[in-house]
VOBATI-396791 format. One record per residue (C-alpha): residue number from 1; residue in one letter; x, y, z. Coordinates in steps of 0.5 Angstrom, whole numbers, plus 500, padded with zeros to 3 digits. Layout:
<rs>
<r k="NUM" r="a" u="X" v="Y" w="Z"/>
...
</rs>
This chain:
<rs>
<r k="1" r="m" u="364" v="442" w="160"/>
<r k="2" r="e" u="360" v="439" w="165"/>
<r k="3" r="k" u="363" v="436" w="172"/>
<r k="4" r="a" u="363" v="429" w="172"/>
<r k="5" r="e" u="358" v="427" w="177"/>
<r k="6" r="l" u="362" v="421" w="183"/>
<r k="7" r="s" u="358" v="415" w="182"/>
<r k="8" r="i" u="358" v="408" w="184"/>
<r k="9" r="s" u="354" v="403" w="180"/>
<r k="10" r="e" u="350" v="397" w="183"/>
<r k="11" r="t" u="356" v="393" w="179"/>
<r k="12" r="e" u="362" v="396" w="183"/>
<r k="13" r="l" u="358" v="396" w="190"/>
<r k="14" r="g" u="357" v="388" w="188"/>
<r k="15" r="t" u="365" v="389" w="188"/>
<r k="16" r="f" u="367" v="393" w="192"/>
<r k="17" r="k" u="362" v="389" w="199"/>
<r k="18" r="h" u="367" v="383" w="195"/>
<r k="19" r="h" u="373" v="384" w="196"/>
<r k="20" r="q" u="372" v="388" w="203"/>
<r k="21" r="g" u="369" v="380" w="204"/>
<r k="22" r="a" u="375" v="377" w="202"/>
<r k="23" r="t" u="379" v="381" w="205"/>
<r k="24" r="n" u="376" v="379" w="211"/>
<r k="25" r="l" u="376" v="372" w="209"/>
<r k="26" r="n" u="383" v="371" w="208"/>
<r k="27" r="r" u="385" v="374" w="215"/>
<r k="28" r="a" u="381" v="371" w="218"/>
<r k="29" r="g" u="384" v="364" w="214"/>
<r k="30" r="e" u="390" v="367" w="217"/>
<r k="31" r="v" u="390" v="368" w="224"/>
<r k="32" r="f" u="386" v="362" w="224"/>
<r k="33" r="m" u="392" v="358" w="221"/>
<r k="34" r="y" u="397" v="360" w="225"/>
<r k="35" r="c" u="392" v="359" w="232"/>
<r k="36" r="v" u="392" v="351" w="228"/>
<r k="37" r="w" u="399" v="351" w="227"/>
<r k="38" r="v" u="400" v="353" w="235"/>
<r k="39" r="q" u="396" v="349" w="237"/>
<r k="40" r="g" u="400" v="344" w="233"/>
<r k="41" r="v" u="406" v="346" w="236"/>
<r k="42" r="m" u="404" v="345" w="244"/>
<r k="43" r="a" u="402" v="338" w="241"/>
<r k="44" r="s" u="409" v="336" w="238"/>
<r k="45" r="l" u="411" v="339" w="246"/>
<r k="46" r="v" u="406" v="333" w="250"/>
<r k="47" r="v" u="408" v="328" w="246"/>
<r k="48" r="l" u="416" v="330" w="248"/>
<r k="49" r="v" u="415" v="331" w="255"/>
<r k="50" r="d" u="410" v="324" w="256"/>
<r k="51" r="n" u="415" v="321" w="251"/>
<r k="52" r="p" u="422" v="322" w="251"/>
<r k="53" r="q" u="425" v="317" w="248"/>
<r k="54" r="y" u="424" v="321" w="242"/>
<r k="55" r="k" u="427" v="327" w="243"/>
<r k="56" r="a" u="435" v="324" w="240"/>
<r k="57" r="d" u="429" v="323" w="234"/>
<r k="58" r="f" u="426" v="329" w="234"/>
<r k="59" r="v" u="433" v="332" w="234"/>
<r k="60" r="e" u="436" v="329" w="229"/>
<r k="61" r="f" u="431" v="326" w="224"/>
<r k="62" r="q" u="426" v="332" w="224"/>
<r k="63" r="k" u="425" v="332" w="215"/>
<r k="64" r="q" u="424" v="324" w="217"/>
<r k="65" r="l" u="420" v="323" w="224"/>
<r k="66" r="s" u="419" v="316" w="226"/>
<r k="67" r="h" u="412" v="313" w="226"/>
<r k="68" r="e" u="410" v="313" w="233"/>
<r k="69" r="f" u="411" v="321" w="234"/>
<r k="70" r="v" u="408" v="322" w="228"/>
<r k="71" r="q" u="402" v="319" w="231"/>
<r k="72" r="n" u="402" v="319" w="237"/>
<r k="73" r="r" u="401" v="327" w="235"/>
<r k="74" r="t" u="396" v="325" w="231"/>
<r k="75" r="d" u="392" v="322" w="236"/>
<r k="76" r="l" u="393" v="328" w="241"/>
<r k="77" r="l" u="390" v="333" w="234"/>
<r k="78" r="k" u="385" v="329" w="234"/>
<r k="79" r="r" u="382" v="331" w="241"/>
<r k="80" r="p" u="378" v="338" w="242"/>
<r k="81" r="f" u="383" v="343" w="243"/>
<r k="82" r="k" u="381" v="344" w="250"/>
<r k="83" r="s" u="383" v="337" w="251"/>
<r k="84" r="i" u="391" v="339" w="248"/>
<r k="85" r="l" u="392" v="346" w="252"/>
<r k="86" r="k" u="390" v="342" w="259"/>
<r k="87" r="d" u="395" v="338" w="257"/>
<r k="88" r="f" u="400" v="344" w="255"/>
<r k="89" r="k" u="398" v="348" w="261"/>
<r k="90" r="e" u="399" v="341" w="266"/>
<r k="91" r="k" u="405" v="338" w="262"/>
<r k="92" r="f" u="408" v="346" w="263"/>
<r k="93" r="a" u="407" v="349" w="268"/>
<r k="94" r="t" u="413" v="351" w="270"/>
<r k="95" r="v" u="414" v="356" w="264"/>
<r k="96" r="i" u="407" v="359" w="264"/>
<r k="97" r="s" u="406" v="365" w="267"/>
<r k="98" r="p" u="402" v="369" w="269"/>
<r k="99" r="d" u="401" v="373" w="262"/>
<r k="100" r="d" u="403" v="366" w="258"/>
<r k="101" r="s" u="396" v="364" w="261"/>
<r k="102" r="m" u="392" v="370" w="259"/>
<r k="103" r="l" u="395" v="369" w="252"/>
<r k="104" r="l" u="393" v="362" w="251"/>
<r k="105" r="e" u="386" v="363" w="255"/>
<r k="106" r="l" u="386" v="368" w="248"/>
<r k="107" r="l" u="388" v="364" w="244"/>
<r k="108" r="s" u="383" v="359" w="246"/>
<r k="109" r="e" u="378" v="364" w="244"/>
<r k="110" r="l" u="381" v="367" w="238"/>
<r k="111" r="r" u="381" v="359" w="235"/>
<r k="112" r="d" u="373" v="358" w="237"/>
<r k="113" r="l" u="371" v="365" w="233"/>
<r k="114" r="f" u="374" v="362" w="227"/>
<r k="115" r="a" u="372" v="356" w="228"/>
<r k="116" r="h" u="364" v="357" w="230"/>
<r k="117" r="c" u="363" v="364" w="226"/>
<r k="118" r="h" u="359" v="365" w="219"/>
<r k="119" r="l" u="361" v="369" w="214"/>
<r k="120" r="s" u="359" v="372" w="208"/>
<r k="121" r="l" u="361" v="374" w="202"/>
<r k="122" r="g" u="357" v="380" w="202"/>
<r k="123" r="r" u="359" v="383" w="208"/>
<r k="124" r="p" u="365" v="386" w="210"/>
<r k="125" r="y" u="366" v="382" w="218"/>
<r k="126" r="l" u="365" v="375" w="221"/>
<r k="127" r="l" u="359" v="374" w="226"/>
<r k="128" r="w" u="361" v="369" w="232"/>
<r k="129" r="g" u="356" v="368" w="238"/>
<r k="130" r="p" u="361" v="366" w="244"/>
<r k="131" r="s" u="359" v="362" w="249"/>
<r k="132" r="r" u="360" v="365" w="255"/>
<r k="133" r="d" u="363" v="373" w="258"/>
<r k="134" r="f" u="359" v="377" w="252"/>
<r k="135" r="k" u="363" v="383" w="254"/>
<r k="136" r="t" u="370" v="381" w="256"/>
<r k="137" r="r" u="371" v="377" w="249"/>
<r k="138" r="i" u="368" v="382" w="245"/>
<r k="139" r="s" u="374" v="389" w="249"/>
<r k="140" r="a" u="378" v="383" w="248"/>
<r k="141" r="f" u="380" v="384" w="241"/>
<r k="142" r="g" u="377" v="391" w="239"/>
<r k="143" r="l" u="371" v="387" w="237"/>
<r k="144" r="k" u="364" v="390" w="237"/>
<r k="145" r="p" u="356" v="387" w="238"/>
<r k="146" r="d" u="353" v="386" w="232"/>
<r k="147" r="p" u="348" v="391" w="229"/>
<r k="148" r="s" u="343" v="389" w="231"/>
<r k="149" r="q" u="344" v="386" w="238"/>
<r k="150" r="r" u="338" v="381" w="238"/>
<r k="151" r="h" u="343" v="376" w="238"/>
<r k="152" r="q" u="349" v="377" w="242"/>
<r k="153" r="l" u="354" v="376" w="237"/>
<r k="154" r="v" u="361" v="380" w="235"/>
<r k="155" r="k" u="363" v="382" w="229"/>
<r k="156" r="w" u="370" v="381" w="227"/>
<r k="157" r="d" u="372" v="386" w="222"/>
<r k="158" r="g" u="379" v="383" w="219"/>
<r k="159" r="t" u="380" v="389" w="215"/>
<r k="160" r="n" u="380" v="393" w="223"/>
<r k="161" r="e" u="388" v="394" w="222"/>
<r k="162" r="s" u="386" v="394" w="230"/>
<r k="163" r="v" u="383" v="387" w="231"/>
<r k="164" r="y" u="387" v="384" w="226"/>
<r k="165" r="l" u="395" v="387" w="230"/>
<r k="166" r="k" u="391" v="386" w="237"/>
<r k="167" r="c" u="389" v="378" w="234"/>
<r k="168" r="f" u="396" v="377" w="230"/>
<r k="169" r="n" u="400" v="380" w="237"/>
<r k="170" r="v" u="396" v="374" w="241"/>
<r k="171" r="i" u="399" v="368" w="237"/>
<r k="172" r="q" u="407" v="373" w="237"/>
<r k="173" r="k" u="407" v="374" w="244"/>
<r k="174" r="l" u="407" v="365" w="244"/>
<r k="175" r="d" u="411" v="364" w="239"/>
<r k="176" r="q" u="417" v="369" w="241"/>
<r k="177" r="g" u="415" v="366" w="249"/>
<r k="178" r="l" u="412" v="362" w="251"/>
<r k="179" r="l" u="413" v="356" w="246"/>
<r k="180" r="s" u="420" v="358" w="246"/>
<r k="181" r="r" u="421" v="357" w="252"/>
<r k="182" r="a" u="417" v="350" w="254"/>
<r k="183" r="a" u="422" v="347" w="247"/>
<r k="184" r="e" u="428" v="348" w="252"/>
<r k="185" r="s" u="426" v="346" w="258"/>
<r k="186" r="l" u="425" v="340" w="255"/>
<r k="187" r="g" u="431" v="342" w="251"/>
<r k="188" r="i" u="430" v="342" w="244"/>
<r k="189" r="g" u="433" v="348" w="240"/>
<r k="190" r="y" u="425" v="352" w="238"/>
<r k="191" r="r" u="428" v="351" w="231"/>
<r k="192" r="f" u="427" v="344" w="230"/>
<r k="193" r="i" u="418" v="344" w="234"/>
<r k="194" r="r" u="417" v="351" w="231"/>
</rs>
């Protein structure tokens, strides 16, 4: 009896690469949408702190929010993320700890990574060109430089559990900590904002 050889055909290899690329794309999309979700929570909190008249209606009628509240939040969400983040930091400075500030910066970097990356289903990672402090941004999430090093790009490999969990952890900590405290500081249960 002949011994079977293990080999991968070109078609199977292409399918495998596509699978890694699809996993990467799915995880990148998931983390990015969580970043967008946090952005929306921050926008709601900023609108509520600027417009205390919406608070009672917001709690009582959260399933059918007032047109004015929704319009104010929509207008705020049209602004660049850095602007929303700045407003949030100013309005909730009393509840933001140094650890929270670090998490908000990491959130900003994550959002930038996914909003401005290059992806391909043919490779198992995204490429991102951080605009400042290349080495610090790499280390924050356990990212690696692009193998070529020619373009100072960073690889984000969504199939790497450690990298994926570090990114997801930023969202989770903000959700369970700062965002909840910010809502409570307004006298609103976080469940209504979340």
